[in-house]
C-alpha positions in Angstrom: -5.3 20.0 -48.4 -5.4 21.7 -44.9 -9.1 21.1 -44.7 -8.5 17.4 -45.1 -5.9 17.4 -42.3 -8.2 19.2 -40.1 -11.1 17.0 -40.8 -8.8 13.8 -40.1 -6.9 15.2 -37.1 -9.6 17.1 -35.1 -11.7 13.9 -34.3 -8.4 12.3 -33.3 -7.7 15.1 -31.0 -11.0 15.2 -29.5 -10.9 11.5 -28.7 -7.7 12.2 -27.0 -8.9 15.0 -25.0 -12.0 13.0 -23.9 -9.8 10.0 -22.8 -7.5 12.4 -20.8 -10.6 13.6 -19.1 -11.6 10.3 -17.9 -8.2 9.5 -17.1 -8.1 12.8 -14.9 -11.4 11.8 -13.2 -10.0 8.2 -12.3 -6.7 9.8 -10.9 -8.7 12.2 -8.7 -10.8 9.3 -7.4 -7.7 7.2 -6.9 -5.7 10.0 -4.8 -7.8 9.6 -1.4 -7.7 5.8 -1.8 -4.0 6.0 -2.1 -3.6 8.2 0.8 -5.6 5.9 2.9 -3.5 2.8 1.7 -0.3 4.9 2.7 -1.6 5.8 6.1 -2.7 2.3 6.7 0.8 1.0 5.6 2.5 3.5 7.9 0.5 2.4 10.9 1.5 -1.2 10.4 5.0 -0.3 10.0 4.9 1.6 13.3 3.2 -1.3 15.1 5.3 -4.1 13.8 8.5 -3.4 16.2 6.2 -3.5 19.2 4.7 -6.7 18.0 8.3 -8.2 17.7 9.1 -6.8 21.1 6.0 -8.6 22.6 6.9 -11.7 21.0 10.4 -11.7 22.1 9.1 -11.1 25.7 6.8 -14.1 25.5 9.5 -16.3 24.2 11.8 -15.4 27.0 9.2 -16.0 29.6 8.2 -19.5 28.0 11.8 -20.5 28.0 12.1 -19.4 31.7 8.9 -21.6 32.6 10.2 -24.7 30.6 13.4 -24.3 32.4 11.6 -24.2 35.9 9.3 -27.2 35.0 12.7 -28.9 33.6 10.7 -29.5 30.3 13.9 -27.8 28.5 17.5 -28.1 29.1 19.1 -25.4 31.1 21.5 -23.1 29.0 
């Protein structure tokens, strides 16, 4: 009885072990890629407020030019 169980269970356990080994390899490959993505996203989040500030400045300058050229109503 124990031999039958061992004969049935051992191939399944070996298959599970092989699959886990392949998954571990995939995870090792993904780790540097995830780190690069996190760094890229961090850089974008850092530069976003500066972009908004520049757009706000340009908007103010354009509004001033429009007012001086009488292209827009004065506020």
